[in-house]
N, C-alpha and C positions, 0 to 999 in steps of 0.2 A: 156167943161171946168169944170163945176160943178160936173160931174160924176167922174172925176179924183181926185178932192179934196175929195169927199165922199169916194172913194176907198182908198185913202191915210189915211184918218181918221180911217176907218175900220181896215186897216193894222196895224196902230199904236196901236189901242185898242187891237187887237189880240196879238201883240208882248208884250204889257204891261201885259196882262193877263197871257201869258206863263211865263214871267219873275217872276211874283208874285207867280205862281204855283211852279216854280223851287225853289224860295226862301223858300216857305213853306216846300217843300220836304227836302231842305238842313237843315232847322231848326230841323225838326223831326229826320233826320238821325244823325245830330250832337248831339242832346239830347240823342238819343239812344246810340250812341258811348260813351258819357260821363257816362251814367248810367251803362254801361257794364264795362268799363275799369277804370273810375275814379268816383266811387260812392260818394266819399267825396268832389267832385269838384263842388257842386251846387252853391256855393257862390263865385267862383273864378273870375267871370266877363269875360266871353268869348263873342266874337262878330264874327259871320261868315257872310260873304257877297259874292255875286257872281259879278265878274267884268271881262268882256270880256272872258268868258268861263274859268275863273280861280276862285278858291276858296281862299278867303283871311280870315284867322283866326287871330284875334288880341286878345292878352291877356294882363293882367296888370302886369305880372311877368315873368321875363326871365327864371326862373327855371321851371315854368309851361310850357312855350313855348318849352323848351328842352325836357320835358317829353312827350309832344305831338309829337315832332319830332321823338322820340324813338318809338312811337306807330303809325307811319304814315301808315304802311302796314295795320294795323287793321282798321284805319280810311278809307283808300281807299277801303277796302273790304266792309265796311258798306255802303259807298256811291255807290258802284257797285250793292249791294243788292237792294238799293232803285232806281236803274236804273238812277243814276246821273253820267254822264261822263264829266270830266273836263280835260283840258290840264295840269294844274298845281294846286298844293295845296301849298299856301304860308302861313307860320306861322310866326307871328311877336310877 
């Protein structure tokens, strides 16, 4: 009984570590994308999260979100270069 609890705890710890690592890679990739395509966008207030193999990017401005949508191919290329594969990219 105690062995199964221990293995479950180890599995949860491993999954949390992988999720944290993917989050860090996403942050680096998104920062690189912003630096390349939107160098003036440092103070625009972006938030990128991973949720169920989907990237959710939230902005504070609808115009900024539309500009990101126009550059979605470049963003997906940057994510693929970082070996991050997601089912969807959602921009709000």
